[in-house]
Structures are given as C-alpha cells and as structure tokens.
N, C-alpha and C positions, 0 to 999 in steps of 0.2 A: 496404390500405395507404393509399389515398387518404383514406378516412374518418378513419383514425388520425392522419394528418398534419394534416388539417383540425381535428381535436379538439385536437391539440397547439398549433396556431396560435391557436385561440381561448383556450386556457388561458394561453399566453404573453401574448396581448393583454390578458386580464383582469389578469394579473400586472403588466403595464406601467401599466395604468390605476390599479390599486391603489397602485403605487409613487408615482404622481402625487398621489394623495389623501393618503397617509400620509407623503409626503416621504421615501421610503426610497431612498437613493442605491444601496445594494447591490442591491436588487431591480431598480431601473432599469438598472443596468449589466449585469445578467444578461438581462433580458427584451428591452430595446430592440433590440440587435443581432440577436436571434433572430426578430424579427417578419418581416423580409424574407427571412431564410434559410428559415424554414418556409413562407412564401408561395412562395418560389422552388421549393422541393421540391414543394409542392402543385401549382404551375403545371406543372412537368415531368410529374407523374403525370396531371394532369387534361387537359393539351393533347394527350396521346397522340401521334397521327401528325401533328399540326399545330403542333408546337413551333416557335417563332420565335426566332431569334438576337436579333432586335431587341427583343423583349419581355424576353428574358433580360438584355440589356444595360440595359434600363430598371430591372429589378429590382436588378442589380448596382450601378448608380449611386445608386439609392435607398438601398441598404444603406450605401454610402460616405457619403452625406449624413447618414443616421441616426447613424452612428458619429462623424462630424465634429462634429455639433451637440451630441453628448454632452459634448464637452470645451470648448465655447465659453466657459464660465466661467473656464477656466484659460488658454486660449490665444486671443488675439484673432483669429489667422488662421483658427481653426476655423470661425467663422461664414462667412467667405468661401469656404472649401473646401466647406462644406456647401451654400452657395448655388450654387456652380458645379456641384457634383455633381447637385443636384436640377434645375438648369437643363438639364443634359445628359440627365437621366432624362426630363424633359418632352419634349425633342426626340425621343428614342427612342419615347416613347408616341405622339407625333404621327405618326411614321413607321409605328408599329404599327397605328394606326387606319386608315391608308391601305392597309395590307396585309390588313386584316380588314374589307373592305367590297366590295360589288359595284359595278362602274362603270356597267354598262348597266341603269339603273333609272329608270323614267319618273316615279315618285312621290317622288323625292328633293326636298329643298328647292331652289327655284329663285329667282333674281333677288331680287325684293322680299321674298319669304318669308325668305331668308337674312338680309337686312338687319333685318327686323322681329324675328326671333327672336334674332339676334346682339346687338341693341342693349342689352338689359338686362345681358348679360355684359360687354360693353365698358364700359358706364356704371359698373358695379360696380367693375371693375378700375381704370379711370382715376380714378374718384371716390376710391378708397382711396389711390392714389398721390398725388393732389392734397392730401389731408388729411395724409398722412405726410411729404410732401416737405420741409417746413421742419425736421423733426426728424431727417432722415437723415444730415446732416453729410457726411463723405467717402464715404458709401455710396450717395449719390444715384444715380450712374450705374449701378452693378451692380444695385441694387434695381429701378430702372426697366426695365433690360433683362430682369431675371427676371420682373417683372410682365407685360411684353409677351409673353414666351414662355409664361407661365402662361395668359394670356387666349387665346392662339392654341391651346394644348392643349385648353382647354375648347371653343372654337369648332369645332375639328376633331372633337371628340366629338359636338357638336351636328349637324354637317354629315353625320354617318353616317346620319341619319334617312332611311328609305326605301332604304338601301343594305345593310341587314342585317336580321336578324329582330328582333322586338320586345324579347325578353329581352336580347339583346346590346346593342341601342341604349340601353335605359333603364339597364342596369347600368353601362355605360361612361360615359354622360352623367352619371348620378347620381354615379359615382365621381369624375369630373372636377370637378363642382360641389363635392363635399365636399373635394377636394384644395384648391380655391380658398378655401373657407371656412377650412380648417385653416391654410393659409399666411397668410390675412388675420388670423386670431386671433393667430398667432405674431408677425406684424409689428406689430399693435396693442399686444400685450403687451410687445414689445421696445422699440419706438420711441415709443409714444404714452402709454399708461396701463396699469398692471398690471391683469391680469384675475384675479379670484378663481378658484382651482383651474384656472389656465391649462393646466397639464400635462394634466389630465384631458380638457378640451375639445379642446385641440390634437391630442393623440394619439388621442383617440376618433374624431374626424372623419378624421384621417390614416389610421388603421388601416382604418376602414370604406372609405375611398376606394381604398386599394391593393387591398383584397380585391375590391371591386366591379369595378375596372378589369380585373383579371386574370380573374375569373370571367366577366365580360362578353365579353372577347376570346375566351375559350374557347367561349362560347356562340354565337359567330358561325357556327360550323360545325354548329350544331344548329338545329332548328326551322324555322319558315316566316318569310317576309318580313313587315315591318310592313304 
C-alpha cells in the first residue's frame, strides 16, 4: 500500500509539472490539490507508530495554501490566504523538527558553528527581501513576516545536525532549502520579473521539498546518528 501511494504521488507530481509546461488549467486543477493529499496518506503509512499531529497539521495547512494559490488570478485575497496558510505550515514544521531530534547530543552545532553555517541562509533570505522590497506595495509587512518564518524554518532544519541520523538530517535540511528556493522563485516571478516556465520550476522544487521533509522526518526513527 505504501509503495502504491508513493507511485500515485509521483504520477500526480509529474502531472502537475506537465500542466505547468503545457499550460493546462484542467490538469493543474486536478493534480495540484492531490499532491499534499497523497503525501499525507504516504506519511500516515510511512510514519507507522511515530505519526505526529504536528506534521499532519503542516501537511493540512500546506494543502490549504496550495488550493488558495490556485485561485489568486481570480481573487486578490487568495494570495494572502495562501501566504498565511504556508506561514502556519512552516511554524508546524519548525515544531516538528524539534520533536524529531535528540536533545542530549554532544556533536550538535554549537556557538560559532551555528553562526557560521546559518549566515548563508540568513544572507540569502534578507538579500531577497531587500531586492523585492520596493516592488511589494501593500504586501511589504506580510511578505517580510513570511520571509522571517521561512528562514527560521530552514535554520531549525540546519540545527538538527548531530541530533538525528544522517539520512533524516540531510533530507529535512535539503527539503527546507528547496522550500526556500521554491518560495524565492515564486516571489521573484510575482513581484520582480517573469520567469520562463515558472510553474515547472516553482512546483518542481516545492514538490521535492515537501517529499524530502516528510521522508526525512520519518527517517529520524531509523538508522544511526550523524
């Protein structure tokens, strides 16, 4: 059942990517809402005895965000609803990271190590906000708050180093970075300059991000430490 669900997820993901390439609204309307639904089912099966209500809430709010953004071309409020939904999803992912790590680990990042490794993430996040700021109009405050929470989500993924096994760390951190890339592409495409085949690249990085985050969180309960 788990393998079948994963196969269906990848099939739906390919359908959504194809919809972005051929500009098929019908295919997009079918596939996009199913991405997080199938990932939610896959997480439920894959997590087994370690299912987390916090992770399920992150999946739920991601689904709400996906659906809201599908209609932003028709309703101005849809973008704000999507922004808030994903902001809440990021908060739940941050909480999930903290529930999927070990506290008493001596080889976790400490002091200056945290600052050194966090600096590129903070620089990338603040740099993009500075570039986009003049174009944000009335959305300046909500976008800045969202960017802050997004950066915190990535940093919390980074700070799991040494507190979980290697597979879980790299999948979650890789997923967090891809989420940041996806949101950055979306913001650049919406507020700064149109990106060729934007739907393909935005959704490609987003789908990979969500899959890696959930697979990585499940992997915390398997394997050995970093």
